[in-house]
C-alpha positions in Angstrom: -67.9 -13.6 -26.0 -71.1 -15.6 -26.5 -73.1 -17.2 -23.6 -71.8 -20.7 -24.5 -68.2 -19.5 -24.7 -68.5 -17.6 -21.5 -69.6 -20.8 -19.7 -66.7 -22.6 -21.2 -64.3 -19.9 -20.0 -65.7 -20.0 -16.5 -65.3 -23.8 -16.3 -61.7 -23.4 -17.6 -60.8 -20.9 -15.0 -62.3 -22.9 -12.2 -60.0 -25.8 -12.7 -56.8 -25.9 -10.7 -53.5 -25.9 -12.5 -52.3 -29.0 -10.8 -55.1 -31.3 -12.1 -57.2 -32.2 -15.1 -54.9 -30.9 -17.8 -56.6 -33.0 -20.4 -60.0 -31.4 -19.7 -58.4 -28.0 -20.0 -56.9 -28.9 -23.3 -60.3 -30.0 -24.6 -61.9 -26.7 -23.5 -59.1 -24.7 -25.1 -59.8 -26.3 -28.4 -63.4 -25.0 -28.3 -62.2 -21.4 -27.8 -60.7 -19.1 -30.4 -58.9 -15.8 -30.9 -58.9 -13.3 -28.1 -60.8 -15.6 -25.8 -58.0 -18.1 -26.0 -55.3 -15.5 -25.4 -57.1 -14.3 -22.4 -57.4 -17.8 -21.0 -53.8 -18.6 -21.7 -52.8 -15.5 -19.8 -55.0 -16.5 -16.9 -53.5 -20.0 -17.0 -50.0 -18.7 -16.8 -50.9 -16.5 -13.9 -52.7 -19.3 -12.1 -49.8 -21.7 -12.7 -47.2 -19.2 -11.4 -49.3 -18.6 -8.3 -49.8 -22.3 -7.7 -46.0 -22.9 -8.1 -45.2 -20.2 -5.6 -47.7 -21.8 -3.1 -46.2 -25.3 -3.7 -42.7 -24.0 -3.1 -43.5 -22.2 0.1 -45.6 -25.2 1.4 -42.9 -27.8 0.6 -40.1 -25.7 2.0 -41.9 -25.2 5.3 -42.7 -28.9 5.4 -39.0 -29.9 5.0 -37.7 -27.4 7.6 -37.3 -30.0 10.4 -35.2 -32.1 8.1 -33.1 -29.1 7.1 -32.5 -28.3 10.7 -31.5 -32.0 11.3 -29.0 -31.9 8.4 -27.6 -28.6 9.6 -27.0 -29.8 13.1 -25.4 -33.1 12.0 -23.0 -31.2 9.7 -22.3 -28.7 12.5 -21.3 -31.5 14.8 -19.0 -33.1 12.3 -17.1 -30.3 10.6 -14.1 -30.7 8.3 -11.4 -28.2 7.1 -10.8 -26.9 3.6 -10.0 -29.5 1.0 -10.5 -32.2 3.7 -14.4 -32.4 3.5 -14.3 -36.2 2.8 -17.1 -37.4 5.1 -19.1 -34.2 4.4 -18.9 -34.9 0.7 -19.9 -38.5 1.1 -22.9 -37.6 3.3 -24.1 -35.1 0.7 -23.5 -37.3 -2.3 -25.4 -40.2 -0.8 -28.5 -38.1 -0.1 -28.5 -36.4 -3.6 -28.2 -39.8 -5.2 -31.2 -41.0 -3.2 -33.2 -38.2 -4.9 -32.4 -39.7 -8.3 -30.1 -36.8 -9.3 -27.0 -37.2 -11.5 -24.2 -36.9 -9.0 -20.5 -36.2 -9.6 -18.0 -36.4 -6.7 -14.3 -35.4 -6.4 -14.8 -32.1 -8.1 -12.1 -29.6 -7.1 -10.8 -32.4 -4.7 -13.9 -32.9 -2.5 -16.7 -31.0 -4.2 -20.1 -32.5 -5.1 -22.1 -31.5 -8.2 -25.6 -32.8 -8.9 -27.8 -32.3 -11.9 -31.6 -32.1 -11.9 -33.2 -32.1 -15.4 -36.6 -30.6 -15.4 -39.6 -31.8 -17.3 -39.8 -28.8 -19.5 -37.3 -27.0 -21.8 -35.5 -24.0 -20.2 -32.2 -22.6 -19.0 -29.5 -24.1 -16.9 -29.1 -22.4 -13.5 -26.8 -23.2 -10.7 -27.2 -23.0 -6.9 -24.1 -23.1 -4.7 -23.3 -23.9 -1.1 -19.8 -24.0 0.5 -18.8 -27.0 2.7 -15.6 -26.2 4.8 -15.2 -25.3 8.4 -12.5 -23.3 10.3 -9.7 -24.1 12.8 -11.7 -22.5 15.7 -12.5 -24.0 19.1 -16.3 -23.9 19.7 -17.3 -22.5 23.1 -21.1 -23.2 23.0 -22.9 -25.7 25.2 -25.1 -26.9 22.3 -25.9 -30.6 22.3 -24.6 -30.7 18.7 -21.4 -28.6 19.4 -18.3 -29.7 17.6 -15.6 -31.6 19.4 -13.7 -32.5 16.2 -10.0 -32.1 15.8 -8.2 -31.7 12.5 -4.8 -30.9 11.0 -4.0 -27.5 9.7 -0.5 -26.8 8.3 0.9 -29.6 10.3 -0.6 -28.8 13.6 -3.6 -30.4 15.4 -6.4 -27.8 15.7 -10.0 -27.7 16.8 -12.6 -27.5 14.0 -15.9 -25.6 14.0 -18.4 -24.4 11.5 -17.8 -20.8 12.7 -19.0 -19.2 9.5 -22.3 -21.0 8.8 -21.4 -23.2 5.9 -23.3 -26.0 7.7 -26.5 -23.9 7.2 -25.7 -23.3 3.5 -25.3 -27.0 2.8 -28.6 -27.9 4.7 -30.5 -25.2 2.8 -29.2 -26.4 -0.6 -30.1 -30.0 0.3 -33.6 -28.7 1.2 -33.8 -26.9 -2.1 -32.7 -30.0 -4.0 -35.4 -32.0 -2.2 -38.2 -29.5 -3.0 -37.2 -29.0 -6.6 -36.8 -32.8 -7.1 -40.4 -33.2 -6.0 -41.4 -30.6 -8.6 -39.2 -32.0 -11.4 -41.9 -32.3 -14.0 -42.8 -28.6 -13.7 -39.2 -27.3 -13.8 -38.3 -25.5 -17.0 -34.7 -26.4 -17.7 -31.9 -27.8 -15.6 -30.7 -27.1 -12.1 -27.0 -27.7 -11.1 -26.4 -28.0 -7.4 -22.8 -27.1 -6.5 -21.4 -28.1 -3.1 -18.0 -26.4 -3.0 -15.0 -27.1 -0.8 -12.4 -24.7 0.5 -14.3 -21.4 0.4 -12.2 -20.3 3.4 -9.0 -20.9 1.4 -7.1 -24.0 0.6 -4.2 -24.7 3.1 -0.6 -24.0 2.2 0.1 -23.9 -1.5 -2.9 -26.2 -2.5 -5.4 -25.2 -5.1 -9.1 -25.2 -4.1 -12.4 -23.4 -3.8 -14.5 -21.8 -6.4 -11.5 -20.9 -8.6 -10.5 -24.6 -8.9 -14.2 -25.6 -9.5 -14.4 -23.1 -12.4 -11.0 -24.3 -13.7 -12.4 -27.9 -13.7 -15.4 -26.9 -15.7 -18.2 -26.7 -13.1 -20.0 -24.1 -15.2 -19.9 -26.2 -18.3 -21.5 -29.5 -19.5 -24.2 -28.3 -19.4 -23.3 -24.6 -19.7 -24.7 -22.6 -16.8 -26.5 -19.3 -17.6 -26.8 -17.8 -14.1 -25.7 -18.8 -10.6 -27.2 -18.0 -7.2 -25.6 -18.3 -3.8 -26.3 -17.3 -0.2 -24.6 -16.7 3.1 -26.1 -16.9 6.6 -25.5 -13.8 8.8 -25.2 -14.1 12.6 -25.8 -10.4 13.0 -29.0 -10.2 10.8 -32.3 -11.2 12.3 -33.8 -14.6 11.3 -36.1 -14.5 8.3 -34.6 -11.4 6.7 -32.9 -11.3 3.3 -30.3 -8.7 2.4 -28.8 -8.1 -1.0 -27.1 -5.4 -3.1 -26.8 -4.8 -6.8 -23.3 -4.3 -8.2 -20.2 -4.6 -6.0 -21.4 -6.3 -2.8 -18.3 -7.8 -1.1 -14.6 -7.0 -1.4 -11.8 -8.6 -3.3 -9.3 -10.1 -0.8 -5.6 -10.1 -1.4 -2.9 -11.4 1.0 0.4 -9.7 1.0 3.9 -10.2 2.5 6.6 -7.6 2.8 10.1 -8.8 3.6 12.4 -6.0 4.7 16.1 -6.7 4.7 18.5 -4.5 6.6 21.8 -4.9 8.3 22.3 -6.5 11.7 24.0 -4.8 14.6 24.3 -4.7 18.4 21.3 -3.1 19.9 23.5 -0.5 21.6 24.9 0.6 18.2 22.0 1.1 15.8 24.1 3.5 13.6 26.2 0.5 12.6 23.3 -1.3 11.0 20.0 -0.8 9.2 17.1 -1.6 11.5 14.5 -3.5 9.5 11.9 -3.2 12.3 12.1 0.6 12.3 11.8 0.5 8.5 8.8 -1.8 8.8 7.1 0.6 11.1 7.6 3.4 8.6 6.2 1.2 5.8 3.1 0.4 7.9 2.4 4.1 8.4 3.0 4.7 4.7 0.6 2.0 3.6 -2.2 3.8 5.5 -1.6 6.9 3.5 -2.5 4.9 0.4 -6.0 4.6 2.0 -6.3 8.1 3.4 -4.5 10.2 0.8 -4.0 8.3 -2.5 -7.3 6.4 -3.3 -10.6 8.1 -4.1 -12.7 6.7 -1.3 -15.8 8.3 -2.8 -15.5 5.6 -5.5 -15.2 2.7 -3.2 -13.6 1.8 0.2 -10.1 0.4 0.5 -8.6 -1.5 3.5 -5.0 -2.3 4.1 -4.3 -4.3 7.3 -1.0 -5.6 8.6 -2.0 -8.5 10.7 1.3 -10.1 11.5 4.9 -8.9 11.9 8.0 -11.0 12.8 11.5 -9.6 13.3 14.4 -10.1 15.7 15.3 -12.9 18.2 16.6 -10.9 21.2 16.1 -7.6 22.9 19.7 -6.3 22.3 20.2 -7.5 18.7 19.2 -5.5 15.6 18.0 -8.2 13.2 18.9 -8.5 9.6 15.3 -8.8 8.4 11.6 -8.4 9.4 8.5 -9.8 7.7 5.0 -8.4 7.8 1.9 -10.0 6.4 -1.6 -8.7 5.9 -4.7 -8.3 3.8 -6.0 -5.8 1.2 -9.7 -5.3 0.6 -11.0 -3.4 -2.4 -14.5 -3.0 -3.8 -13.7 -1.7 -7.2 -11.9 -3.9 -9.7 -10.0 -1.0 -11.2 -8.7 0.1 -7.8 -7.4 -3.4 -6.9 -4.3 -3.3 -9.2 -3.8 0.4 -8.5 -3.5 -0.3 -4.8 -1.1 -3.2 -5.4 1.3 -1.0 -7.5 1.2 1.8 -4.9 2.0 -0.7 -2.1 5.0 -2.0 -4.0 6.3 1.5 -4.7 5.6 2.7 -1.1 7.4 -0.2 0.5 10.4 -0.3 -1.8 11.0 3.4 -1.7 10.7 3.8 2.1 13.1 0.9 2.5 15.5 2.4 -0.1 15.5 5.7 1.7 16.8 4.0 4.8 19.4 1.8 3.1 17.3 -1.3 3.3 15.4 -3.3 0.6 11.8 -4.6 0.6 10.4 -7.5 -1.3 6.6 -7.3 -1.8 4.5 -10.4 -2.6 0.7 -10.1 -3.2 -1.6 -13.0 -3.8 -5.2 -12.5 -4.9 -7.6 -14.8 -2.9 -10.9 -13.5 -4.2 -12.3 -11.0 -6.7 -15.0 -8.4 -6.0 -18.3 -10.3 -5.4 -20.4 -8.5 -8.0 -24.1 -9.0 -8.4 -25.1 -8.5 -12.0 -27.4 -5.4 -12.0 -29.8 -6.7 -14.6 -30.0 -10.1 -13.0 -30.4 -8.6 -9.5 -33.2 -6.3 -10.6 -35.0 -9.1 -12.4 -34.8 -11.5 -9.5 -35.5 -9.2 -6.5 -39.2 -10.1 -6.4 -38.2 -13.7 -5.7 -36.9 -12.6 -2.4 -40.2 -11.0 -1.6 -41.9 -14.3 -2.2 -39.5 -16.2 0.1 -39.3 -13.8 3.0 -42.2 -11.3 2.6 -41.5 -7.9 1.2 -41.2 -6.3 4.7 -38.2 -8.7 5.4 -36.2 -7.9 2.3 -33.7 -5.0 2.5 -30.9 -3.5 0.4 -27.6 -3.8 2.2 -24.5 -1.7 2.1 -21.4 -3.1 0.6 -19.0 -4.9 2.9 -15.3 -5.5 3.2 -15.7 -9.2 3.9 -14.8 -11.4 0.9 -16.3 -14.5 -0.9 -14.8 -16.7 -3.5 -18.3 -17.0 -5.0 -16.8 -14.0 -7.0 -15.0 -16.4 -9.3 -18.4 -17.7 -10.7 -19.5 -14.1 -11.2 -16.4 -13.4 -13.2 -17.6 -15.9 -15.8 -21.5 -15.7 -15.8 -24.2 -13.4 -14.3 -24.4 -14.1 -10.6 -26.5 -13.0 -7.6 -25.3 -13.5 -4.0 -27.5 -12.7 -1.0 -27.6 -12.9 2.8 -30.0 -14.7 5.1 -30.5 -13.7 8.7 -29.5 -16.2 11.4 -29.6 -14.0 14.5 -32.3 -14.7 17.1 -35.3 -12.4 16.8 -35.0 -9.3 19.0 -31.3 -9.6 19.7 -29.1 -6.5 19.4 -26.7 -7.1 16.5 -23.9 -5.5 18.5 -24.2 -8.4 21.0 -24.2 -11.2 18.4 -20.9 -13.0 18.0 -19.3 -12.3 14.6 -18.4 -15.0 12.1 -15.1 -16.8 12.6 -15.3 -16.6 16.4 -15.7 -19.3 19.1 -19.1 -18.0 20.1 -20.6 -17.8 16.6 -24.2 -18.9 16.8 -27.0 -19.4 14.3 -30.8 -19.7 15.0 -31.8 -22.3 12.5 -35.6 -22.0 13.0 -36.1 -20.1 9.7 -33.7 -21.8 7.3 -36.7 -22.6 5.1 -36.6 -19.0 4.0 -33.3 -19.8 2.2 -34.9 -23.0 0.7 -37.8 -20.9 -0.6 -35.5 -18.3 -2.0 -33.4 -20.8 -4.0 -36.5 -22.5 -5.4 -38.3 -19.3 -6.4 -35.1 -18.1 -8.1 -35.0 -21.2 -10.2 -38.6 -20.9 -11.4 -38.7 -17.1 -11.7 -35.4 -17.0 -13.7 -36.8 -19.6 -16.2 -40.1 -17.7 -16.5 -38.5 -14.3 -17.0 -35.9 -15.4 -19.5 -37.9 -17.6 -21.8 
């Protein structure tokens, strides 16, 4: 490189990537060959660095607003498929950002589209919206006092799983990315999904209905990212796992039909409660003796059993209900078949019958290994490498799995437990004392924004 060209290169590198693009273009025209390739590489590196800086700066700046959104949404929760005011609140703000907003998706869902200033992929970011029929016990100024209706009964309503945080984080990401619109390569689809906790009764809802209604199409989404706050993980930390991360969840019901009799003459009847007890024990042998637990864990829980009306009457039937959790997609149908066989054969051996009904609620939440490996550095940018950890798989479930069944997906966890607290003392999700420290929700905003830019950069 000659002295003149060296001076031009030095001038080129000294310019920031946020200003004076015309001057840079002029200087580029005066350089040739390997000199130009070197400078193009330098420009790309500088631009990536400056984008990272802008994301982190803007996410930190909007944190107070993210906290405000989260606390408002916490104070006014709504149950699954009933997120009417929540949907309106979100849609109005997204519209104010100039995004293309669609409402009424999968009943009360909101989808917004941000078209970047450069060509690139379509990626989706998802947050869930619904709350739970739980009575909040906290004394927070923004604690919920809302009542709702669940299966015909009036119930208290609380964001006892952190979906208020998810919505606030995604609103923050939409704000930051909108401010960087001209630099975004491709399109971002923001998905605010209802009924993650499960639609009431026989209603459709949640991610499965959103996919059915085409949320991953028009434009077609290449990859989707989602997060979940964790009340037992310290604030500022990110946890994730490649491959199977969360379990498939199935609900089951077993109706045992026997023969009624007087409680003093059990030999004259067939006791469905005794048969049910034998079935419950048998089901546990599927876990302990019939499934290879070195492949993946299995859980079968009977959470409810009803039978009989009086202490001296042997009833004609008993019904038990519960949940199945599997972390391997091949094991899921195996367990179903073994449960049917176990229940029906035990009942038959006692002269009773058993009807087994199994309904799949979620699939295995599976993080695409290639996508996960490629995007892991984005978490380091958002939280700092020392705050990013690989997690163990868990038997909790997420209907985010329905997106991952269609396209590559990545789901991660963000800490919400106050710094220094013992996780064993932190209230679990779905409980009246559930609590989130929202002082570092900007880490989630940063993670979403870095994922958008890094995915476009790494797949072009």
